[in-house]
C-alpha positions in Angstrom: 5.5 -19.3 41.2 4.8 -23.0 41.2 1.5 -24.8 41.8 3.3 -27.2 44.2 4.3 -24.3 46.5 0.8 -22.9 46.5 -0.7 -26.3 47.3 1.8 -26.8 50.1 1.1 -23.3 51.6 -2.7 -23.9 51.6 -2.3 -27.4 53.0 -0.5 -25.9 55.9 -3.3 -23.4 56.5 -1.4 -20.4 54.9 -3.3 -17.5 53.5 -2.7 -17.1 49.8 -2.1 -13.8 48.0 -4.1 -12.4 45.1 -1.2 -13.2 42.8 -1.0 -16.8 44.0 -4.7 -17.5 43.5 -4.7 -15.8 40.1 -1.6 -17.9 39.0 -3.4 -21.1 40.0 -6.7 -20.3 38.4 -5.4 -18.8 35.2 -2.9 -21.6 34.6 -5.3 -24.3 35.3 -7.8 -22.8 33.0 -5.3 -22.6 30.1 -4.1 -26.2 30.7 -0.7 -25.4 32.2 -1.6 -26.9 35.6 -2.9 -30.5 35.5 -6.1 -31.9 37.1 -4.2 -33.7 39.9 -2.6 -30.6 41.2 -5.8 -28.6 41.1 -7.5 -31.6 42.9 -4.9 -31.4 45.6 -5.5 -27.7 46.0 -9.3 -28.1 46.2 -8.9 -30.8 48.9 -6.6 -28.6 50.8 -9.2 -25.8 50.8 -11.8 -28.4 52.0 -9.6 -29.1 55.1 -8.2 -25.7 55.9 -10.8 -23.3 54.5 -10.2 -19.8 53.1 -10.1 -16.3 54.5 -12.6 -13.7 53.2 -9.8 -12.1 51.2 -8.9 -15.5 49.6 -12.6 -16.1 48.7 -12.6 -12.6 47.0 -9.4 -13.4 45.1 -10.7 -16.8 43.9 -14.0 -15.3 42.9 -12.3 -12.4 41.0 -9.9 -14.8 39.3 -12.7 -17.0 38.0 -14.7 -14.0 36.8 -11.7 -12.7 34.9 -11.1 -16.1 33.2 -13.9 -15.1 30.8 -16.3 -12.4 29.6 -18.3 -10.2 31.9 -21.7 -9.1 30.7 -22.4 -5.3 30.9 -26.0 -4.6 31.9 -25.5 -1.0 32.8 -27.8 0.1 30.0 -30.7 -1.3 32.1 -29.7 0.8 35.2 -30.5 -0.6 38.6 -33.5 -2.6 37.5 -31.5 -5.9 37.0 -31.9 -8.6 39.6 -31.3 -12.3 39.6 -32.2 -15.1 42.0 -30.2 -18.2 42.8 -30.9 -21.3 45.0 -28.1 -23.5 46.3 -29.9 -26.7 45.3 -33.0 -28.4 46.7 -35.9 -30.8 46.1 -39.1 -29.7 44.4 -37.5 -26.3 44.2 -39.2 -24.7 41.2 -39.0 -21.1 42.6 -37.0 -19.8 39.6 -39.9 -20.8 37.3 -42.2 -18.7 39.5 -40.1 -15.9 40.8 -38.6 -14.8 37.5 -41.9 -14.2 35.7 -43.4 -12.5 38.8 -40.4 -10.1 39.1 -40.2 -9.5 35.3 -43.9 -8.7 35.1 -43.3 -6.0 37.8 -40.6 -4.3 35.8 -37.4 -6.1 37.0 -34.9 -7.1 34.3 -34.1 -10.8 35.1 -30.8 -12.1 33.6 -30.8 -15.7 35.0 -28.1 -18.3 34.2 -29.4 -21.5 35.7 -28.1 -25.0 36.2 -29.0 -28.6 35.5 -30.0 -31.4 37.9 -27.1 -33.4 39.3 -27.3 -36.0 42.1 -30.4 -35.5 44.2 -31.0 -31.8 43.3 -33.2 -30.6 40.5 -32.2 -28.2 37.7 -34.1 -25.2 36.3 -32.8 -25.8 32.8 -34.1 -29.4 32.7 -37.5 -28.3 33.9 -37.8 -25.6 31.2 -36.5 -28.0 28.5 -39.5 -30.3 29.3 -41.5 -27.6 27.4 -41.2 -28.6 23.7 -38.9 -26.2 21.8 -37.6 -24.2 24.8 -34.0 -23.1 24.2 -31.6 -22.7 27.1 -28.4 -22.7 25.0 -27.9 -19.1 24.0 -25.2 -16.8 22.8 -24.5 -13.4 24.4 -26.5 -11.8 21.5 -29.5 -14.1 22.2 -29.2 -13.3 25.9 -29.7 -9.6 25.3 -32.5 -10.2 22.8 -34.4 -12.3 25.3 -33.9 -9.5 27.9 -35.1 -6.8 25.5 -38.2 -8.8 24.3 -39.3 -10.5 27.5 -37.5 -8.6 30.3 -36.1 -12.0 31.4 -33.7 -14.6 30.1 -33.3 -18.1 31.7 -30.3 -19.8 30.0 -27.4 -22.1 30.7 -23.9 -20.9 31.4 -22.3 -19.8 28.2 -18.8 -20.9 27.1 -17.5 -17.3 27.5 -18.7 -16.8 31.1 -16.5 -18.0 33.9 -14.9 -20.9 32.0 -12.5 -21.6 34.9 -15.4 -22.3 37.2 -16.9 -24.7 34.7 -13.6 -26.7 34.7 -13.1 -26.5 38.5 -16.7 -27.5 39.2 -16.4 -30.6 37.1 -13.3 -31.5 39.1 -15.0 -30.8 42.4 -17.8 -33.1 41.4 -15.4 -35.9 40.8 -13.2 -35.4 43.9 -15.7 -35.0 46.7 -15.0 -31.3 47.2 -18.4 -29.9 46.2 -19.6 -29.1 49.8 -16.7 -26.7 50.7 -18.2 -23.4 51.8 -15.4 -21.2 50.2 -15.6 -23.2 46.9 -19.4 -23.0 46.8 -19.3 -19.3 47.5 -16.8 -18.5 44.9 -18.4 -20.7 42.3 -21.9 -19.2 42.7 -20.8 -15.6 43.1 -18.4 -15.7 40.2 -21.1 -16.7 37.8 -23.7 -14.3 39.2 -21.4 -11.3 39.2 -20.1 -12.1 35.7 -23.7 -12.2 34.4 -24.0 -8.5 35.3 -27.1 -8.1 37.5 -27.0 -5.2 39.9 -28.9 -7.1 42.6 -28.9 -10.7 43.6 -31.4 -12.7 45.7 -29.9 -15.8 47.2 -31.8 -18.8 48.7 -29.4 -20.9 50.7 -31.0 -24.3 51.5 -30.5 -25.9 54.8 -31.4 -29.5 55.9 -31.4 -33.1 54.8 -32.2 -32.3 51.2 -29.5 -29.5 50.9 -25.7 -29.4 50.6 -25.7 -27.4 53.9 -27.1 -30.0 56.4 -27.2 -27.7 59.4 -28.2 -24.1 60.1 -24.8 -23.0 61.3 -23.1 -24.0 58.0 -26.0 -22.5 56.0 -25.7 -19.2 57.8 -21.9 -19.2 57.3 -22.3 -19.7 53.6 -25.0 -17.1 53.4 -22.9 -14.5 55.2 -19.8 -15.3 53.0 -21.9 -14.8 49.9 -23.3 -11.5 51.2 -19.8 -10.2 52.0 -18.4 -11.3 48.7 -21.2 -9.7 46.7 -20.8 -6.4 48.6 -17.1 -6.3 47.7 -18.2 -6.3 44.0 -20.7 -3.6 44.6 -23.8 -5.8 44.4 -27.0 -5.5 46.4 -27.3 -8.9 48.0 -30.5 -10.2 49.7 -30.1 -13.7 51.2 -32.6 -16.2 52.7 -31.7 -19.3 54.6 -34.6 -21.7 54.0 -35.6 -25.2 55.2 -35.0 -28.1 52.9 -35.8 -31.1 55.1 -39.1 -31.4 53.4 -39.5 -31.1 49.6 -41.1 -27.9 48.4 -44.5 -28.0 46.7 -46.3 -31.2 45.7 -44.1 -32.4 42.8 -40.6 -33.7 42.2 -39.7 -33.9 38.5 -39.3 -31.7 35.5 -42.6 -31.5 33.6 -44.5 -32.0 36.8 -42.8 -29.0 38.4 -43.5 -26.8 35.3 -47.2 -27.7 35.5 -47.3 -26.8 39.2 -45.5 -23.5 38.5 -48.1 -22.6 35.9 -50.9 -23.3 38.4 -49.2 -21.1 41.0 -48.7 -18.3 38.5 -52.4 -18.5 37.5 -53.3 -18.2 41.2 -54.9 -21.6 41.3 -52.5 -23.1 43.9 -51.1 -22.0 47.2 -48.5 -24.0 49.1 -45.0 -23.7 50.6 -43.5 -23.3 47.1 -45.8 -20.4 46.3 -45.1 -18.8 49.7 -41.3 -18.9 49.2 -41.6 -17.7 45.6 -43.5 -14.6 46.7 -40.8 -13.9 49.3 -38.0 -14.3 46.7 -39.7 -12.3 43.9 -40.6 -9.6 46.4 -37.0 -9.4 47.4 -36.1 -9.0 43.7 -38.6 -6.3 43.2 -37.4 -4.5 46.4 -33.7 -4.9 45.4 -34.4 -3.4 42.0 -35.8 -0.3 43.7 -39.4 -0.8 42.5 -40.9 -0.8 46.1 -40.1 1.2 49.2 -40.2 -1.8 51.5 -40.0 -5.6 51.4 -43.6 -5.9 52.5 -44.8 -3.5 49.7 -42.7 -5.5 47.2 -44.4 -8.8 48.4 -47.8 -7.1 47.9 -46.7 -6.2 44.3 -45.6 -9.8 43.7 -49.0 -11.1 44.9 -50.8 -8.6 42.7 -48.8 -9.7 39.6 -50.4 -13.2 40.1 -53.9 -12.0 40.9 -53.9 -9.6 37.9 -52.8 -12.3 35.5 -49.6 -10.4 34.6 -47.3 -13.0 36.0 -48.6 -15.9 34.0 -48.6 -13.8 30.8 -45.0 -12.9 31.4 -44.2 -16.6 31.7 -46.0 -17.2 28.4 -43.8 -14.4 26.9 -40.6 -15.9 28.3 -41.5 -19.3 26.9 -42.4 -17.9 23.5 -39.3 -15.7 23.3 -37.0 -18.7 24.0 -38.6 -20.9 21.4 -41.0 -22.9 23.6 -44.5 -24.0 22.9 -46.5 -21.2 24.8 -49.7 -23.3 24.5 -48.4 -25.0 27.6 -49.8 -22.1 29.6 -53.4 -22.9 28.5 -53.2 -26.7 28.3 -50.1 -28.1 30.1 -51.4 -31.7 29.9 -51.6 -31.6 26.2 -48.1 -30.1 25.7 -45.9 -31.5 28.4 -44.6 -35.1 28.3 -46.6 -37.6 30.4 -45.4 -40.8 32.0 -47.1 -44.0 30.9 -46.8 -45.9 34.2 -47.2 -45.2 37.9 -46.8 -46.8 41.3 -48.7 -45.6 44.4 -47.0 -45.4 47.8 -49.4 -46.1 50.6 -49.0 -45.7 54.4 -48.9 -48.9 56.5 -50.5 -47.2 59.5 -52.6 -44.3 60.5 -51.1 -41.2 62.1 -49.4 -37.8 61.4 -46.6 -37.4 58.9 -43.9 -36.2 61.2 -41.0 -36.3 58.6 -40.3 -36.6 54.9 -36.7 -37.1 54.0 -36.3 -34.8 51.0 -33.1 -36.3 49.8 -34.5 -39.8 49.7 -37.6 -38.7 47.8 -35.3 -36.9 45.3 -33.3 -40.1 44.9 -36.6 -42.1 44.3 -37.5 -39.6 41.6 -34.1 -39.9 40.0 -34.5 -43.7 40.0 -37.7 -43.3 38.1 -35.7 -41.4 35.4 -36.1 -37.8 36.5 -32.5 -37.2 37.5 -29.0 -37.9 36.5 -25.9 -39.2 38.2 -23.4 -37.8 35.6 -23.8 -34.6 33.6 -24.0 -36.5 30.3 -26.8 -38.8 31.5 -30.2 -38.3 29.7 -33.3 -37.7 31.8 -36.9 -38.5 31.4 -38.8 -35.2 31.5 -42.1 -36.9 32.3 -40.8 -39.0 35.3 -41.1 -37.9 38.9 -43.2 -38.0 42.0 -46.5 -36.5 42.9 -46.7 -35.8 46.7 -50.3 -36.3 47.8 -49.5 -35.8 51.5 -46.8 -33.8 53.3 -45.5 -33.1 56.8 -48.3 -32.5 59.5 -51.0 -34.2 57.4 -53.0 -36.9 59.1 -53.2 -40.1 57.1 -55.3 -43.3 57.5 -53.9 -46.8 57.0 -53.7 -47.6 53.2 -54.0 -44.0 52.2 -51.8 -42.8 49.2 -48.8 -40.8 50.3 -47.2 -40.3 46.9 -47.3 -41.5 43.3 -44.2 -42.5 41.3 -44.4 -41.7 37.6 -42.1 -43.5 35.1 -41.8 -45.0 31.7 -39.2 -47.7 31.2 -37.1 -47.5 34.4 -35.7 -50.8 35.6 -35.2 -49.4 39.1 -38.9 -48.8 39.9 -39.0 -51.3 42.8 -36.0 -49.7 44.4 -37.5 -46.3 43.9 -40.8 -47.4 45.6 -38.9 -48.8 48.6 -36.8 -45.6 48.9 -40.0 -43.5 48.7 -41.8 -45.6 51.3 -39.0 -45.3 53.8 -38.8 -41.6 53.3 -42.0 -41.1 55.3 -42.2 -41.2 59.1 -45.6 -41.6 60.6 -46.2 -40.7 64.3 -49.0 -40.6 66.7 -48.5 -37.0 67.6 -48.6 -34.1 65.2 -45.1 -32.5 64.6 -44.3 -29.0 65.7 -44.7 -26.4 63.0 -41.4 -25.6 61.3 -40.3 -22.2 59.8 -39.8 -22.3 56.1 -37.5 -19.2 56.3 -34.8 -19.6 58.9 -32.9 -16.4 58.4 -32.7 -13.3 56.2 -29.5 -11.4 55.6 -28.9 -8.3 53.5 
């Protein structure tokens, strides 16, 4: 086989065989196929798509490029959760402790912020001492001690995806549905969980801008997971408006702690209950989804969820005093700018992507993977969609330290709000559920 012929076939909308896909992935991973040829293939996929069989072949090839973790010793109790990227989306910080406190074993390999989307690893690393770089041995120790492990992708797991994703990021091929599906599912299947709860984001702050594309991606992930014998529970959720009341790493950790203590209820807590309930149900610890959601809520009210988060933090080397006194442990920004409304009315829209960009400009995000971020920077959202505001009232507060882009961030944040005379129609946070 030759890479040229495979690229040519896919460019002309041909369906690739299992052997052709494996040849391309394995030889790119070992350096035999250069970046420019893999880039051409990725762009061909963007334009012509892939069949369900091709997606399965690509997912399998990437899984087989590295190690697969065997969690069979935990039985059917293993369940993970993954979101496709959003703004203010701290659900992993909340859902993992809730599910683990109910008896689910949670092996979670999470990602970092890139572009406008936040990253679970960065949020957790805002807790002093918290380790997300772990060996396979560490991974199992975390699971045994705390019932959950939240770490970064190891060098041994799906190395081909790591190389291909870096290339996609540099070649404008990130948003291809087949490539997103195979990338996510290869990592999640390789990490070994029996069940997987997926949160596919839809809207202006997500990679999938419209409901049709989001549902297509969700269905592809469900079908791919089933072919590998996994239990898949998929939500399609709204990401036009940021989740919760914070954007930024330490800010989102503090908010998660308040939710897990039962002190705060908002759209972020609502979605976290849905996701953790699905994890509990998928692991066979409840007879129905509704019963599982009740269990999730009881884990919060009983104090078991927040104590599980304390245990996870301590097990992974973090300062567990953050649970009792987040303000004294988490980094805090030294400066702030308040964004005020120029007129009275109802907030009819908040552009999630723009607010995320404003947060990144304050120092909370990164444009390239090697960029350093300011854990204390971000935005506190004082008002959200449907709230009535009076002229001069504070909409949001930008927190930063030494950013030279604060004026730009303030302007972007100001323009992210739309104020109208009429209250907007209520939107559904959950658009679709597939399983």
